[in-house]
Each structure stands twice: as C-alpha cells, then as structure tokens.
C-alpha positions in Angstrom: 42.2 67.8 47.8 40.0 64.9 48.6 38.1 62.2 46.8 34.4 62.2 47.4 34.4 58.5 48.0 37.6 58.6 50.2 37.1 56.1 53.1 40.5 56.9 54.7 39.8 60.6 55.1 36.0 61.0 54.8 34.6 64.3 53.5 33.5 65.3 57.0 37.1 65.2 58.1 38.2 67.1 55.0 35.7 69.9 55.9 37.0 69.8 59.5 40.6 70.3 58.2 39.4 73.3 56.1 37.8 74.9 59.1 40.8 74.3 61.4 43.5 75.4 58.9 43.6 79.2 58.4 43.5 80.4 54.8 42.9 76.8 53.6 41.3 75.8 50.3 39.9 72.5 49.3 39.0 70.6 46.2 36.7 67.6 46.0 37.1 65.1 43.1 34.0 63.2 42.2 34.2 59.4 41.8 37.6 59.4 43.5 38.7 57.5 46.6 41.9 58.1 48.6 44.6 58.1 45.9 43.7 61.2 43.8 47.2 61.4 42.4 46.9 57.9 41.0 43.1 57.7 40.2 43.0 61.2 38.5 46.5 62.3 37.8 45.6 65.1 35.4 43.1 66.7 37.8 45.5 66.3 40.7 48.4 67.8 38.8 46.3 70.7 37.5 44.8 71.6 40.9 48.2 71.3 42.6 50.0 73.5 40.0 47.2 76.1 40.2 47.6 76.1 44.0 51.4 76.6 43.7 51.0 79.2 41.0 48.6 81.2 43.2 51.5 81.5 45.7 54.0 82.6 43.1 55.8 79.3 42.8 57.7 78.9 39.6 56.4 75.7 38.0 58.3 74.4 34.9 56.4 74.6 31.7 53.7 76.9 32.9 53.1 80.6 32.3 51.8 82.9 35.0 48.0 83.2 34.9 
C-alpha cells in the first residue's frame, strides 16, 4: 500500500517492490503521502483486512467474503 504522493517511498520504488516480490499485490491511495494509516485510516484498515482475509486470517468482527 502506497500513497501516490509518497516522497519517502516513491511510486517508482513501490512498483519495483511489486516486481521483485513474488505473488505481491499493491494498492495506491490517491492524495496520500507516506502515512496511509494516519492519513486514510479507513482505507488502510479496509485494504489490510481484505488482504488478511484473502489468506484465511481470522479478523475479529468480519465475516468471510
């Protein structure tokens, strides 16, 4: 997960990580800098929980999709 305006980990680096990490997925948040979990906590939480659910993690308060 990366903010589109992240100056610490630029988008070009985020794409490089995706290419280097086997079976990786990515998510870009528009109008977000480096601290997605602070700037957009709802989006960050939703994307993180969806990712965990996709691997069968048991996340409290969520039903399997």
